[in-house]
N, CA, C, O and the ligand as a Tripos MOL2 file, in Angstrom:
@<TRIPOS>MOLECULE
protein
  309   307    78     0     0
PROTEIN
NO_CHARGES

@<TRIPOS>ATOM
      1 N          -7.0110    6.0060    7.7880 N.3       1 MET1
      2 CA         -5.8830    6.2990    7.2720 C.3       1 MET1
      3 C          -4.7330    5.6780    7.9930 C.2       1 MET1
      4 O          -4.8220    5.4870    9.2050 O.2       1 MET1
      5 N          -3.5340    5.3130    7.2480 N.am      2 ARG2
      6 CA         -2.3920    4.6390    7.6850 C.3       2 ARG2
      7 C          -1.2630    5.7010    7.4310 C.2       2 ARG2
      8 O          -1.2990    6.5270    6.5190 O.2       2 ARG2
      9 N          -0.2770    5.5760    8.3370 N.am      3 HIS3
     10 CA          0.8180    6.2850    8.2040 C.3       3 HIS3
     11 C           2.0140    5.4630    8.0550 C.2       3 HIS3
     12 O           2.0810    4.3800    8.6360 O.2       3 HIS3
     13 N           3.0860    5.9510    7.2240 N.am      4 GLN4
     14 CA          4.4060    5.0350    7.2650 C.3       4 GLN4
     15 C           5.5540    6.0080    7.3510 C.2       4 GLN4
     16 O           5.2920    7.2070    7.2460 O.2       4 GLN4
     17 N           6.8300    5.6070    7.5370 N.am      5 MET5
     18 CA          7.9190    6.2670    7.3300 C.3       5 MET5
     19 C           8.5330    6.1350    6.1030 C.2       5 MET5
     20 O           8.6460    5.0400    5.5510 O.2       5 MET5
     21 N           8.9750    7.2650    5.5910 N.am      6 ARG6
     22 CA          9.9270    7.0590    4.5120 C.3       6 ARG6
     23 C          11.1740    8.1060    4.5870 C.2       6 ARG6
     24 O          11.1890    9.2640    5.0040 O.2       6 ARG6
     25 N          12.1570    7.3460    4.0700 N.am      7 ALA7
     26 CA         13.3950    7.8370    4.0060 C.3       7 ALA7
     27 C          13.7190    8.8840    3.2190 C.2       7 ALA7
     28 O          13.2970    8.9830    2.0670 O.2       7 ALA7
     29 N          14.6060    9.8740    3.8610 N.am      8 GLU8
     30 CA         15.0790   11.0600    3.1250 C.3       8 GLU8
     31 C          16.6740   10.7690    2.9660 C.2       8 GLU8
     32 O          17.3280   10.5020    3.9740 O.2       8 GLU8
     33 N          17.1990   10.8180    1.8700 N.am      9 TYR9
     34 CA         18.7250   10.5060    1.5380 C.3       9 TYR9
     35 C          19.3950   11.8590    1.4950 C.2       9 TYR9
     36 O          18.7480   12.8960    1.3470 O.2       9 TYR9
     37 N          20.7410   11.8220    1.6330 N.am     10 GLY10
     38 CA         21.5390   13.2090    1.3580 C.3      10 GLY10
     39 C          21.9310   12.9420   -0.1550 C.2      10 GLY10
     40 O          21.4220   12.1070   -0.9020 O.2      10 GLY10
     41 N          22.8730   13.7720   -0.4170 N.am     11 PRO11
     42 CA         23.3960   13.9450   -1.8910 C.3      11 PRO11
     43 C          24.0470   12.7410   -2.2490 C.2      11 PRO11
     44 O          24.1060   12.4990   -3.4540 O.2      11 PRO11
     45 N          24.5800   11.8820   -1.4020 N.am     12 ALA12
     46 CA         25.3130   10.7120   -1.6990 C.3      12 ALA12
     47 C          24.3300    9.4660   -2.0530 C.2      12 ALA12
     48 O          24.7270    8.4290   -2.5850 O.2      12 ALA12
     49 N          22.9970    9.7250   -1.6790 N.am     13 GLY13
     50 CA         22.1140    8.6040   -2.1170 C.3      13 GLY13
     51 C          22.0360    7.6200   -0.8430 C.2      13 GLY13
     52 O          22.6020    7.7450    0.2430 O.2      13 GLY13
     53 N          21.0780    6.4960   -1.3410 N.am     14 ALA14
     54 CA         20.7130    5.5950   -0.1980 C.3      14 ALA14
     55 C          21.9790    4.9230    0.2490 C.2      14 ALA14
     56 O          22.0080    4.7060    1.4610 O.2      14 ALA14
     57 N          23.0800    4.5230   -0.4660 N.am     15 SER15
     58 CA         24.1560    4.0380   -0.0280 C.3      15 SER15
     59 C          24.8630    4.7010    1.2220 C.2      15 SER15
     60 O          25.5990    4.0060    1.9220 O.2      15 SER15
     61 N          24.6640    5.9560    1.4950 N.am     16 ALA16
     62 CA         25.0310    6.8330    2.5830 C.3      16 ALA16
     63 C          24.3080    6.5680    3.8230 C.2      16 ALA16
     64 O          24.7800    6.8770    4.9180 O.2      16 ALA16
     65 N          23.2690    6.0490    3.6900 N.am     17 GLY17
     66 CA         22.3470    5.8510    4.8600 C.3      17 GLY17
     67 C          21.3220    6.8830    4.9290 C.2      17 GLY17
     68 O          21.4060    7.9350    4.2960 O.2      17 GLY17
     69 N          20.2300    6.5410    5.8000 N.am     18 VAL18
     70 CA         18.9990    7.6530    5.8980 C.3      18 VAL18
     71 C          19.5650    8.8460    6.6380 C.2      18 VAL18
     72 O          20.1820    8.7600    7.6990 O.2      18 VAL18
     73 N          19.3020    9.9650    5.9880 N.am     19 VAL19
     74 CA         19.4740   11.1090    6.8340 C.3      19 VAL19
     75 C          18.3460   11.6470    7.8070 C.2      19 VAL19
     76 O          18.5970   12.0700    8.9350 O.2      19 VAL19
     77 N          17.1520   11.5920    7.2890 N.am     20 THR20
     78 CA         15.9670   11.7520    8.0040 C.3      20 THR20
     79 C          14.8610   11.0570    7.6690 C.2      20 THR20
     80 O          14.5640   10.8930    6.4850 O.2      20 THR20
     81 N          14.0590   10.5240    8.7630 N.am     21 TRP21
     82 CA         12.7710    9.8010    8.5330 C.3      21 TRP21
     83 C          11.7850   10.7310    8.4490 C.2      21 TRP21
     84 O          11.9350   11.6870    9.2110 O.2      21 TRP21
     85 N          10.7580   10.7420    7.7070 N.am     22 HIS22
     86 CA          9.5060   11.4890    7.6130 C.3      22 HIS22
     87 C           8.4200   10.6160    7.6380 C.2      22 HIS22
     88 O           8.5790    9.4190    7.4010 O.2      22 HIS22
     89 N           7.3080   11.1060    7.9070 N.am     23 ILE23
     90 CA          6.0280   10.3450    7.7840 C.3      23 ILE23
     91 C           5.2020   10.7520    6.7100 C.2      23 ILE23
     92 O           5.0960   11.9610    6.5050 O.2      23 ILE23
     93 N           4.5450    9.8750    5.9270 N.am     24 VAL24
     94 CA          3.6890    9.9190    4.8390 C.3      24 VAL24
     95 C           2.4920    9.5300    5.3620 C.2      24 VAL24
     96 O           2.4480    8.9100    6.4250 O.2      24 VAL24
     97 N           1.2660    9.8940    4.5830 N.am     25 ARG25
     98 CA          0.0280    9.3110    4.6760 C.3      25 ARG25
     99 C          -0.1980    8.2100    3.7900 C.2      25 ARG25
    100 O           0.2000    8.4170    2.6440 O.2      25 ARG25
    101 N          -0.7160    7.1240    3.9990 N.am     26 ASP26
    102 CA         -0.8330    6.0620    2.9940 C.3      26 ASP26
    103 C           0.2220    5.7810    2.2200 C.2      26 ASP26
    104 O           1.2340    5.3150    2.7430 O.2      26 ASP26
    105 N           0.1590    6.0220    0.8290 N.am     27 GLU27
    106 CA          1.0250    5.8480   -0.0460 C.3      27 GLU27
    107 C           1.8770    7.0910   -0.5540 C.2      27 GLU27
    108 O           2.7520    6.9860   -1.4140 O.2      27 GLU27
    109 N           1.6090    7.9900   -0.0800 N.am     28 ASP28
    110 CA          1.9610    9.3430   -0.4400 C.3      28 ASP28
    111 C           3.5430    9.5380   -0.5860 C.2      28 ASP28
    112 O           4.2440    8.9380    0.2280 O.2      28 ASP28
    113 N           4.0790   10.2250   -1.4310 N.am     29 THR29
    114 CA          5.4530   10.4810   -1.3960 C.3      29 THR29
    115 C           5.7680   11.9540   -0.8890 C.2      29 THR29
    116 O           6.9410   12.3280   -0.8470 O.2      29 THR29
    117 N           5.0350   12.5460   -0.6170 N.am     30 VAL30
    118 CA          5.1230   13.7600    0.0480 C.3      30 VAL30
    119 C           4.7630   13.8650    1.5770 C.2      30 VAL30
    120 O           3.6450   13.5830    2.0090 O.2      30 VAL30
    121 N           5.8930   14.3320    2.4170 N.am     31 ALA31
    122 CA          5.7600   14.0010    3.7210 C.3      31 ALA31
    123 C           4.8400   14.9780    4.4550 C.2      31 ALA31
    124 O           4.4940   16.0370    3.9310 O.2      31 ALA31
    125 N           4.4480   14.6020    5.6860 N.am     32 MET32
    126 CA          3.5440   15.5720    6.3850 C.3      32 MET32
    127 C           4.0520   16.9260    6.3740 C.2      32 MET32
    128 O           3.2450   17.8300    6.1570 O.2      32 MET32
    129 N           5.3160   17.2120    6.5830 N.am     33 CYS33
    130 CA          6.0020   18.3810    6.5610 C.3      33 CYS33
    131 C           5.9760   19.0880    5.3040 C.2      33 CYS33
    132 O           6.3760   20.2470    5.1990 O.2      33 CYS33
    133 N           5.5470   18.4590    4.4170 N.am     34 GLY34
    134 CA          5.7180   18.8890    2.9860 C.3      34 GLY34
    135 C           6.7100   18.4880    2.1550 C.2      34 GLY34
    136 O           6.5650   18.6570    0.9450 O.2      34 GLY34
    137 N           7.8540   17.9050    2.6590 N.am     35 ARG35
    138 CA          8.9200   17.6540    1.9400 C.3      35 ARG35
    139 C           8.5490   16.4330    0.7380 C.2      35 ARG35
    140 O           7.7870   15.4830    0.9180 O.2      35 ARG35
    141 N           9.2080   16.7050   -0.3550 N.am     36 GLU36
    142 CA          9.0500   15.5390   -1.3430 C.3      36 GLU36
    143 C           9.9650   14.5130   -1.3420 C.2      36 GLU36
    144 O          11.1570   14.8040   -1.4380 O.2      36 GLU36
    145 N           9.5690   13.1860   -1.2370 N.am     37 LEU37
    146 CA         10.4030   12.0040   -0.9950 C.3      37 LEU37
    147 C          10.5970   11.0780   -2.2080 C.2      37 LEU37
    148 O           9.7190   10.9230   -3.0560 O.2      37 LEU37
    149 N          11.7050   10.5160   -2.2410 N.am     38 ASP38
    150 CA         11.7930    9.5070   -3.4230 C.3      38 ASP38
    151 C          10.9070    8.4130   -3.0840 C.2      38 ASP38
    152 O          11.0090    7.8380   -2.0000 O.2      38 ASP38
    153 N          10.1420    8.1300   -3.8540 N.am     39 GLY39
    154 CA          9.2060    6.9040   -3.8070 C.3      39 GLY39
    155 C           9.6750    5.7200   -3.7320 C.2      39 GLY39
    156 O           9.0240    4.7990   -3.2400 O.2      39 GLY39
    157 N          11.0080    5.5680   -4.2660 N.am     40 THR40
    158 CA         11.6220    4.2210   -4.1890 C.3      40 THR40
    159 C          12.4960    3.9470   -3.1480 C.2      40 THR40
    160 O          13.0840    2.8670   -3.1140 O.2      40 THR40
    161 N          12.6790    4.9400   -2.1470 N.am     41 GLY41
    162 CA         13.4140    4.9910   -1.0030 C.3      41 GLY41
    163 C          12.8890    3.9420    0.1750 C.2      41 GLY41
    164 O          11.8120    3.3540    0.0760 O.2      41 GLY41
    165 N          13.6160    3.8170    1.0850 N.am     42 ALA42
    166 CA         13.1970    2.8360    2.1710 C.3      42 ALA42
    167 C          11.9850    3.3980    2.8850 C.2      42 ALA42
    168 O          11.7890    4.6100    2.9720 O.2      42 ALA42
    169 N          11.2560    2.5680    3.3450 N.am     43 ARG43
    170 CA         10.0680    2.9030    4.2050 C.3      43 ARG43
    171 C           9.9100    1.8190    5.1740 C.2      43 ARG43
    172 O          10.3330    0.6790    4.9810 O.2      43 ARG43
    173 N           9.2390    2.2370    6.3080 N.am     44 GLN44
    174 CA          8.7930    1.3440    7.2380 C.3      44 GLN44
    175 C           7.7650    1.5870    8.0300 C.2      44 GLN44
    176 O           7.3840    2.7460    7.8620 O.2      44 GLN44
    177 N           7.1380    1.0080    8.8270 N.am     45 ASP45
    178 CA          5.8230    1.0580    9.3700 C.3      45 ASP45
    179 C           6.0340    2.1450   10.4520 C.2      45 ASP45
    180 O           7.1100    2.2030   11.0470 O.2      45 ASP45
    181 N           4.9840    3.0430   10.7280 N.am     46 ALA46
    182 CA          5.1100    4.1860   11.5070 C.3      46 ALA46
    183 C           5.3400    3.6660   12.9110 C.2      46 ALA46
    184 O           5.8000    4.4400   13.7510 O.2      46 ALA46
    185 N           5.0550    2.4210   13.2270 N.am     47 SER47
    186 CA          5.1920    2.0160   14.6470 C.3      47 SER47
    187 C           6.7120    2.0600   15.1180 C.2      47 SER47
    188 O           7.1180    1.9010   16.2690 O.2      47 SER47
    189 N           7.4450    2.3070   14.0020 N.am     48 LEU48
    190 CA          9.0090    2.3230   14.5040 C.3      48 LEU48
    191 C           9.4860    3.6520   14.6660 C.2      48 LEU48
    192 O          10.6570    3.9370   14.9170 O.2      48 LEU48
    193 N           8.5290    4.4780   14.5140 N.am     49 TRP49
    194 CA          8.8160    5.9350   14.7530 C.3      49 TRP49
    195 C           9.7590    6.3590   15.9230 C.2      49 TRP49
    196 O          10.6200    7.2270   15.7840 O.2      49 TRP49
    197 N           9.5160    5.6390   17.1620 N.am     50 THR50
    198 CA         10.3140    5.9440   18.2060 C.3      50 THR50
    199 C          11.7990    5.1450   18.2270 C.2      50 THR50
    200 O          12.6210    5.4580   19.0890 O.2      50 THR50
    201 N          12.0370    4.3190   17.4440 N.am     51 THR51
    202 CA         13.0030    3.4130   17.5040 C.3      51 THR51
    203 C          14.5070    4.2470   17.1470 C.2      51 THR51
    204 O          15.5590    3.7310   17.5280 O.2      51 THR51
    205 N          14.5190    5.3310   16.5250 N.am     52 ASP52
    206 CA         15.6150    5.9460   16.1830 C.3      52 ASP52
    207 C          15.4310    7.5840   15.9860 C.2      52 ASP52
    208 O          15.7680    8.2140   14.9830 O.2      52 ASP52
    209 N          14.8850    8.0590   17.0450 N.am     53 PRO53
    210 CA         14.4690    9.3610   17.0650 C.3      53 PRO53
    211 C          15.3500   10.3920   16.5800 C.2      53 PRO53
    212 O          14.9240   11.4350   16.0840 O.2      53 PRO53
    213 N          16.8260   10.0620   16.7400 N.am     54 ASP54
    214 CA         17.7610   11.0720   16.3980 C.3      54 ASP54
    215 C          17.6300   11.4530   14.9050 C.2      54 ASP54
    216 O          18.0520   12.5340   14.4930 O.2      54 ASP54
    217 N          17.0170   10.5110   14.0770 N.am     55 HIS55
    218 CA         17.0130   10.8210   12.6580 C.3      55 HIS55
    219 C          15.4390   11.1310   12.3080 C.2      55 HIS55
    220 O          15.0700   11.1290   11.1340 O.2      55 HIS55
    221 N          14.7040   11.3460   13.1790 N.am     56 ASN56
    222 CA         13.2990   11.8620   12.8820 C.3      56 ASN56
    223 C          13.0400   13.1690   12.4970 C.2      56 ASN56
    224 O          13.6760   14.0260   13.1110 O.2      56 ASN56
    225 N          12.2460   13.5530   11.6130 N.am     57 CYS57
    226 CA         11.7100   14.9400   11.2440 C.3      57 CYS57
    227 C          10.8980   15.3760   12.4010 C.2      57 CYS57
    228 O           9.9300   14.7460   12.8270 O.2      57 CYS57
    229 N          11.3630   16.5370   12.9060 N.am     58 HIS58
    230 CA         10.5230   17.0330   13.9970 C.3      58 HIS58
    231 C           9.1220   17.5090   13.5610 C.2      58 HIS58
    232 O           8.1310   17.2170   14.2300 O.2      58 HIS58
    233 N           9.0560   18.1790   12.5380 N.am     59 THR59
    234 CA          7.8930   18.5330   11.9510 C.3      59 THR59
    235 C           7.0040   17.5100   11.8150 C.2      59 THR59
    236 O           5.8900   17.5890   12.3330 O.2      59 THR59
    237 N           7.3680   16.5110   11.1530 N.am     60 CYS60
    238 CA          6.3940   15.1740   10.8000 C.3      60 CYS60
    239 C           6.2630   14.6550   12.3080 C.2      60 CYS60
    240 O           5.1110   14.4040   12.6630 O.2      60 CYS60
    241 N           7.1070   14.4950   13.0840 N.am     61 GLY61
    242 CA          6.5270   13.8180   14.2880 C.3      61 GLY61
    243 C           5.5900   14.5000   15.0030 C.2      61 GLY61
    244 O           4.7270   13.8750   15.6200 O.2      61 GLY61
    245 N           5.6460   16.0720   15.0150 N.am     62 ALA62
    246 CA          4.6010   16.6470   15.8070 C.3      62 ALA62
    247 C           3.2110   16.4550   15.0930 C.2      62 ALA62
    248 O           2.1690   16.2600   15.7190 O.2      62 ALA62
    249 N           3.2970   16.5280   13.7120 N.am     63 LEU63
    250 CA          2.0390   16.3410   12.9510 C.3      63 LEU63
    251 C           1.4330   15.0380   13.2780 C.2      63 LEU63
    252 O           0.2740   14.8560   13.6530 O.2      63 LEU63
    253 N           2.3350   14.1660   13.0970 N.am     64 PHE64
    254 CA          1.8990   12.5140   13.2150 C.3      64 PHE64
    255 C           1.2250   12.4190   14.5040 C.2      64 PHE64
    256 O           0.0490   12.0540   14.5180 O.2      64 PHE64
    257 N           2.0030   12.7870   15.9000 N.am     65 LEU65
    258 CA          1.4250   12.5990   17.0980 C.3      65 LEU65
    259 C          -0.0040   13.1220   17.1580 C.2      65 LEU65
    260 O          -0.9210   12.4650   17.6500 O.2      65 LEU65
    261 N          -0.1550   14.3830   16.6140 N.am     66 ARG66
    262 CA         -1.4380   14.8970   16.8590 C.3      66 ARG66
    263 C          -2.4850   14.1820   15.8920 C.2      66 ARG66
    264 O          -3.6940   14.2960   16.0920 O.2      66 ARG66
    265 N          -2.0570   13.5710   15.0200 N.am     67 GLU67
    266 CA         -2.9090   12.8680   14.0500 C.3      67 GLU67
    267 C          -3.2940   11.4470   14.5030 C.2      67 GLU67
    268 O          -4.4020   10.9230   14.3910 O.2      67 GLU67
    269 N          -2.1990   10.9330   15.0250 N.am     68 SER68
    270 CA         -2.2750    9.5380   15.5250 C.3      68 SER68
    271 C          -2.2540    9.4180   17.1050 C.2      68 SER68
    272 O          -1.2580    8.9270   17.6360 O.2      68 SER68
    273 N          -3.1650    9.7870   17.7580 N.am     69 PRO69
    274 CA         -3.0940    9.6620   19.3770 C.3      69 PRO69
    275 C          -2.8400    8.2280   19.8040 C.2      69 PRO69
    276 O          -2.4280    7.9810   20.9370 O.2      69 PRO69
    277 N          -3.0850    7.2650   18.8910 N.am     70 TYR70
    278 CA         -3.1170    5.8110   19.3580 C.3      70 TYR70
    279 C          -1.9600    5.0310   18.9810 C.2      70 TYR70
    280 O          -1.8470    3.8120   19.1150 O.2      70 TYR70
    281 N          -1.0090    5.9240   18.4430 N.am     71 LEU71
    282 CA          0.2640    5.2020   18.0490 C.3      71 LEU71
    283 C           0.7790    4.2260   19.0070 C.2      71 LEU71
    284 O           1.0760    4.5530   20.1560 O.2      71 LEU71
    285 N           0.9060    2.8700   18.5000 N.am     72 PRO72
    286 CA          1.4350    1.8040   19.1240 C.3      72 PRO72
    287 C           2.7550    2.1320   19.7170 C.2      72 PRO72
    288 O           3.5100    2.8560   19.0680 O.2      72 PRO72
    289 N           3.1290    1.6650   20.9160 N.am     73 GLY73
    290 CA          4.4190    1.7850   21.3610 C.3      73 GLY73
    291 C           4.4910    2.9920   22.0820 C.2      73 GLY73
    292 O           3.4460    3.6270   22.2190 O.2      73 GLY73
    293 N           5.6340    3.4630   22.6120 N.am     74 GLU74
    294 CA          5.9030    4.6570   23.5130 C.3      74 GLU74
    295 C           5.9890    5.8920   22.5030 C.2      74 GLU74
    296 O           6.4770    5.8950   21.3720 O.2      74 GLU74
    297 N           5.3900    6.9390   23.2020 N.am     75 HIS75
    298 CA          5.7000    8.2160   22.5630 C.3      75 HIS75
    299 C           7.0200    8.9280   22.9210 C.2      75 HIS75
    300 O           7.4150    8.9100   24.0870 O.2      75 HIS75
    301 N           7.6950    9.5410   21.9710 N.am     76 PRO76
    302 CA          8.8940   10.1230   22.5020 C.3      76 PRO76
    303 C           8.8320   11.1230   23.4880 C.2      76 PRO76
    304 O           7.8060   11.7760   23.6770 O.2      76 PRO76
    305 N           9.9230   11.2890   24.1620 N.am     77 GLU77
    306 CA          9.8580   12.2480   25.3120 C.3      77 GLU77
    307 C           9.6650   13.5020   24.9660 C.2      77 GLU77
    308 O           9.5940   14.3770   25.8290 O.2      77 GLU77
    309 ZN          9.1020   15.6110    7.6430 Zn       78 ZN78
@<TRIPOS>BOND
     1     1     2 1
     2     2     3 1
     3     3     4 2
     4     3     5 am
     5     5     6 1
     6     6     7 1
     7     7     8 2
     8     7     9 am
     9     9    10 1
    10    10    11 1
    11    11    12 2
    12    11    13 am
    13    13    14 1
    14    14    15 1
    15    15    16 2
    16    15    17 am
    17    17    18 1
    18    18    19 1
    19    19    20 2
    20    19    21 am
    21    21    22 1
    22    22    23 1
    23    23    24 2
    24    23    25 am
    25    25    26 1
    26    26    27 1
    27    27    28 2
    28    27    29 am
    29    29    30 1
    30    30    31 1
    31    31    32 2
    32    31    33 am
    33    33    34 1
    34    34    35 1
    35    35    36 2
    36    35    37 am
    37    37    38 1
    38    38    39 1
    39    39    40 2
    40    39    41 am
    41    41    42 1
    42    42    43 1
    43    43    44 2
    44    43    45 am
    45    45    46 1
    46    46    47 1
    47    47    48 2
    48    47    49 am
    49    49    50 1
    50    50    51 1
    51    51    52 2
    52    51    53 am
    53    53    54 1
    54    54    55 1
    55    55    56 2
    56    55    57 am
    57    57    58 1
    58    58    59 1
    59    59    60 2
    60    59    61 am
    61    61    62 1
    62    62    63 1
    63    63    64 2
    64    63    65 am
    65    65    66 1
    66    66    67 1
    67    67    68 2
    68    67    69 am
    69    69    70 1
    70    70    71 1
    71    71    72 2
    72    71    73 am
    73    73    74 1
    74    74    75 1
    75    75    76 2
    76    75    77 am
    77    77    78 1
    78    78    79 1
    79    79    80 2
    80    79    81 am
    81    81    82 1
    82    82    83 1
    83    83    84 2
    84    83    85 am
    85    85    86 1
    86    86    87 1
    87    87    88 2
    88    87    89 am
    89    89    90 1
    90    90    91 1
    91    91    92 2
    92    91    93 am
    93    93    94 1
    94    94    95 1
    95    95    96 2
    96    95    97 am
    97    97    98 1
    98    98    99 1
    99    99   100 2
   100    99   101 am
   101   101   102 1
   102   102   103 1
   103   103   104 2
   104   103   105 am
   105   105   106 1
   106   106   107 1
   107   107   108 2
   108   107   109 am
   109   109   110 1
   110   110   111 1
   111   111   112 2
   112   111   113 am
   113   113   114 1
   114   114   115 1
   115   115   116 2
   116   115   117 am
   117   117   118 1
   118   118   119 1
   119   119   120 2
   120   119   121 am
   121   121   122 1
   122   122   123 1
   123   123   124 2
   124   123   125 am
   125   125   126 1
   126   126   127 1
   127   127   128 2
   128   127   129 am
   129   129   130 1
   130   130   131 1
   131   131   132 2
   132   131   133 am
   133   133   134 1
   134   134   135 1
   135   135   136 2
   136   135   137 am
   137   137   138 1
   138   138   139 1
   139   139   140 2
   140   139   141 am
   141   141   142 1
   142   142   143 1
   143   143   144 2
   144   143   145 am
   145   145   146 1
   146   146   147 1
   147   147   148 2
   148   147   149 am
   149   149   150 1
   150   150   151 1
   151   151   152 2
   152   151   153 am
   153   153   154 1
   154   154   155 1
   155   155   156 2
   156   155   157 am
   157   157   158 1
   158   158   159 1
   159   159   160 2
   160   159   161 am
   161   161   162 1
   162   162   163 1
   163   163   164 2
   164   163   165 am
   165   165   166 1
   166   166   167 1
   167   167   168 2
   168   167   169 am
   169   169   170 1
   170   170   171 1
   171   171   172 2
   172   171   173 am
   173   173   174 1
   174   174   175 1
   175   175   176 2
   176   175   177 am
   177   177   178 1
   178   178   179 1
   179   179   180 2
   180   179   181 am
   181   181   182 1
   182   182   183 1
   183   183   184 2
   184   183   185 am
   185   185   186 1
   186   186   187 1
   187   187   188 2
   188   187   189 am
   189   189   190 1
   190   190   191 1
   191   191   192 2
   192   191   193 am
   193   193   194 1
   194   194   195 1
   195   195   196 2
   196   195   197 am
   197   197   198 1
   198   198   199 1
   199   199   200 2
   200   199   201 am
   201   201   202 1
   202   202   203 1
   203   203   204 2
   204   203   205 am
   205   205   206 1
   206   206   207 1
   207   207   208 2
   208   207   209 am
   209   209   210 1
   210   210   211 1
   211   211   212 2
   212   211   213 am
   213   213   214 1
   214   214   215 1
   215   215   216 2
   216   215   217 am
   217   217   218 1
   218   218   219 1
   219   219   220 2
   220   219   221 am
   221   221   222 1
   222   222   223 1
   223   223   224 2
   224   223   225 am
   225   225   226 1
   226   226   227 1
   227   227   228 2
   228   227   229 am
   229   229   230 1
   230   230   231 1
   231   231   232 2
   232   231   233 am
   233   233   234 1
   234   234   235 1
   235   235   236 2
   236   235   237 am
   237   237   238 1
   238   238   239 1
   239   239   240 2
   240   239   241 am
   241   241   242 1
   242   242   243 1
   243   243   244 2
   244   243   245 am
   245   245   246 1
   246   246   247 1
   247   247   248 2
   248   247   249 am
   249   249   250 1
   250   250   251 1
   251   251   252 2
   252   251   253 am
   253   253   254 1
   254   254   255 1
   255   255   256 2
   256   255   257 am
   257   257   258 1
   258   258   259 1
   259   259   260 2
   260   259   261 am
   261   261   262 1
   262   262   263 1
   263   263   264 2
   264   263   265 am
   265   265   266 1
   266   266   267 1
   267   267   268 2
   268   267   269 am
   269   269   270 1
   270   270   271 1
   271   271   272 2
   272   271   273 am
   273   273   274 1
   274   274   275 1
   275   275   276 2
   276   275   277 am
   277   277   278 1
   278   278   279 1
   279   279   280 2
   280   279   281 am
   281   281   282 1
   282   282   283 1
   283   283   284 2
   284   283   285 am
   285   285   286 1
   286   286   287 1
   287   287   288 2
   288   287   289 am
   289   289   290 1
   290   290   291 1
   291   291   292 2
   292   291   293 am
   293   293   294 1
   294   294   295 1
   295   295   296 2
   296   295   297 am
   297   297   298 1
   298   298   299 1
   299   299   300 2
   300   299   301 am
   301   301   302 1
   302   302   303 1
   303   303   304 2
   304   303   305 am
   305   305   306 1
   306   306   307 1
   307   307   308 2
@<TRIPOS>SUBSTRUCTURE
     1 MET1         2 RESIDUE 1 A MET
     2 ARG2         6 RESIDUE 1 A ARG
     3 HIS3        10 RESIDUE 1 A HIS
     4 GLN4        14 RESIDUE 1 A GLN
     5 MET5        18 RESIDUE 1 A MET
     6 ARG6        22 RESIDUE 1 A ARG
     7 ALA7        26 RESIDUE 1 A ALA
     8 GLU8        30 RESIDUE 1 A GLU
     9 TYR9        34 RESIDUE 1 A TYR
    10 GLY10       38 RESIDUE 1 A GLY
    11 PRO11       42 RESIDUE 1 A PRO
    12 ALA12       46 RESIDUE 1 A ALA
    13 GLY13       50 RESIDUE 1 A GLY
    14 ALA14       54 RESIDUE 1 A ALA
    15 SER15       58 RESIDUE 1 A SER
    16 ALA16       62 RESIDUE 1 A ALA
    17 GLY17       66 RESIDUE 1 A GLY
    18 VAL18       70 RESIDUE 1 A VAL
    19 VAL19       74 RESIDUE 1 A VAL
    20 THR20       78 RESIDUE 1 A THR
    21 TRP21       82 RESIDUE 1 A TRP
    22 HIS22       86 RESIDUE 1 A HIS
    23 ILE23       90 RESIDUE 1 A ILE
    24 VAL24       94 RESIDUE 1 A VAL
    25 ARG25       98 RESIDUE 1 A ARG
    26 ASP26      102 RESIDUE 1 A ASP
    27 GLU27      106 RESIDUE 1 A GLU
    28 ASP28      110 RESIDUE 1 A ASP
    29 THR29      114 RESIDUE 1 A THR
    30 VAL30      118 RESIDUE 1 A VAL
    31 ALA31      122 RESIDUE 1 A ALA
    32 MET32      126 RESIDUE 1 A MET
    33 CYS33      130 RESIDUE 1 A CYS
    34 GLY34      134 RESIDUE 1 A GLY
    35 ARG35      138 RESIDUE 1 A ARG
    36 GLU36      142 RESIDUE 1 A GLU
    37 LEU37      146 RESIDUE 1 A LEU
    38 ASP38      150 RESIDUE 1 A ASP
    39 GLY39      154 RESIDUE 1 A GLY
    40 THR40      158 RESIDUE 1 A THR
    41 GLY41      162 RESIDUE 1 A GLY
    42 ALA42      166 RESIDUE 1 A ALA
    43 ARG43      170 RESIDUE 1 A ARG
    44 GLN44      174 RESIDUE 1 A GLN
    45 ASP45      178 RESIDUE 1 A ASP
    46 ALA46      182 RESIDUE 1 A ALA
    47 SER47      186 RESIDUE 1 A SER
    48 LEU48      190 RESIDUE 1 A LEU
    49 TRP49      194 RESIDUE 1 A TRP
    50 THR50      198 RESIDUE 1 A THR
    51 THR51      202 RESIDUE 1 A THR
    52 ASP52      206 RESIDUE 1 A ASP
    53 PRO53      210 RESIDUE 1 A PRO
    54 ASP54      214 RESIDUE 1 A ASP
    55 HIS55      218 RESIDUE 1 A HIS
    56 ASN56      222 RESIDUE 1 A ASN
    57 CYS57      226 RESIDUE 1 A CYS
    58 HIS58      230 RESIDUE 1 A HIS
    59 THR59      234 RESIDUE 1 A THR
    60 CYS60      238 RESIDUE 1 A CYS
    61 GLY61      242 RESIDUE 1 A GLY
    62 ALA62      246 RESIDUE 1 A ALA
    63 LEU63      250 RESIDUE 1 A LEU
    64 PHE64      254 RESIDUE 1 A PHE
    65 LEU65      258 RESIDUE 1 A LEU
    66 ARG66      262 RESIDUE 1 A ARG
    67 GLU67      266 RESIDUE 1 A GLU
    68 SER68      270 RESIDUE 1 A SER
    69 PRO69      274 RESIDUE 1 A PRO
    70 TYR70      278 RESIDUE 1 A TYR
    71 LEU71      282 RESIDUE 1 A LEU
    72 PRO72      286 RESIDUE 1 A PRO
    73 GLY73      290 RESIDUE 1 A GLY
    74 GLU74      294 RESIDUE 1 A GLU
    75 HIS75      298 RESIDUE 1 A HIS
    76 PRO76      302 RESIDUE 1 A PRO
    77 GLU77      306 RESIDUE 1 A GLU
    78 ZN78       309 GROUP 0 **** ****
């Protein structure tokens, strides 16, 4: 199984920037925390999870780290 990050946008849409990054499994559009995400939104590799922690979904982060103990890079504090 692979994980990737998917962007959640606010009411203003993608032009206003990413509100929260969630983690999905494979090509899912439902985040690990249960949130449904726009399948056309931005996504990026899960190895970038630690690069912008202020915008990370905490629930997804906890579930992701439990499921992927071998995450490349550093774990968040
Ligand atoms: Zn989430």
